[in-house]
C-alpha positions as CSV (number, residue, x, y, z in Angstrom):
1,M,214.1,148.6,33.9
2,P,212.6,146.9,37.0
3,N,210.7,143.5,36.4
4,E,207.9,145.1,38.3
5,L,207.6,147.3,35.1
6,F,207.0,144.5,32.2
7,Q,203.3,144.1,32.9
8,P,200.4,146.2,32.2
9,L,199.6,148.4,35.3
10,I,196.5,150.6,35.9
11,K,195.7,153.1,38.7
12,D,193.1,151.7,41.1
13,S,192.4,153.2,44.7
14,K,190.8,150.2,45.8
15,N,193.9,148.4,46.6
16,E,192.5,144.9,46.4
17,N,195.7,143.3,44.6
18,E,198.5,142.0,46.9
19,K,200.7,142.2,44.1
20,Q,200.0,145.7,43.5
21,L,203.0,148.7,43.0
22,N,201.9,151.6,45.8
23,G,202.2,154.8,44.1
24,I,200.8,158.3,43.6
25,K,198.8,160.0,41.1
26,S,200.8,162.4,39.3
27,G,198.4,163.7,36.6
28,Q,194.7,162.1,35.6
29,R,196.7,159.6,33.3
30,S,199.7,159.0,35.2
31,A,201.1,157.7,38.5
32,L,204.8,157.8,40.1
33,V,205.8,154.6,41.9
34,R,209.0,153.8,43.9
35,I,210.9,150.8,42.9
36,G,214.1,150.6,45.2
37,N,215.7,153.9,45.5
38,K,214.1,155.4,42.0
39,Y,210.5,156.5,41.1
40,Y,209.2,156.1,38.0
41,R,206.5,158.0,35.9
42,L,203.8,155.7,34.7
43,K,202.4,157.5,31.7
44,G,199.0,156.1,30.2
45,C,197.8,153.9,33.4
46,G,194.1,155.0,33.3
47,N,192.1,157.7,33.3
48,K,191.5,159.0,37.4
49,E,190.7,155.9,38.8
50,E,188.2,154.7,35.8
51,G,190.3,152.6,33.9
52,F,190.1,153.4,30.5
53,P,186.6,154.9,29.4
54,I,185.9,155.2,25.9
55,L,184.4,158.6,25.4
56,S,182.7,160.6,22.4
57,L,184.6,163.4,21.4
58,F,183.0,165.7,19.2
59,T,180.6,163.7,17.6
60,E,178.8,160.6,18.6
61,D,180.8,158.7,15.5
62,Y,184.3,159.9,17.1
63,K,185.2,158.0,20.1
64,M,188.5,157.9,21.8
65,P,189.8,155.6,24.9
66,R,191.0,158.1,27.7
67,G,193.7,157.3,29.9
68,C,195.9,155.6,27.5
69,Q,199.4,156.9,25.9
70,F,199.5,157.2,22.2
71,S,202.5,156.8,20.1
72,T,202.5,160.4,19.5
73,T,202.6,161.7,22.8
74,C,204.9,158.9,24.0
75,N,207.4,159.6,21.5
76,R,207.4,163.1,22.4
77,E,207.6,162.4,26.0
78,H,210.6,160.3,25.5
79,Y,212.3,163.0,23.3
80,F,212.1,165.6,25.8
81,T,212.9,163.6,28.7
82,T,215.7,162.1,26.8
83,F,216.6,166.0,26.2
84,G,216.2,167.1,29.6
85,N,218.6,164.5,31.0
86,N,221.2,165.2,28.3
87,C,220.8,169.0,29.7
88,L,221.2,168.1,33.3
89,K,224.4,165.8,32.6
90,Q,226.0,168.6,30.9
91,I,225.9,170.6,34.0
92,N,226.8,167.5,36.1
93,Y,223.6,167.0,37.9
94,E,223.4,163.3,38.8
95,V,220.1,162.0,36.7
């Protein structure tokens, strides 16, 4: 993993930080960044450009942060990414 990814990252449309990674949105809570000649999809890096708002879902007592990655979805995405990579390797498609 590139060193640039070993820090908390959040989507921001203001471009005020000179040390930022430039990327593009690839979903409400994800983004693509290019580091060297590889692209990385960052999951859970903010809800749109709002950061991590706390929203009431269903009732006022049930609140949930939006824009972050939860362990259940993280594990599921990792499993299916690995599965997809293995399928591509079996047909000699370079990943």
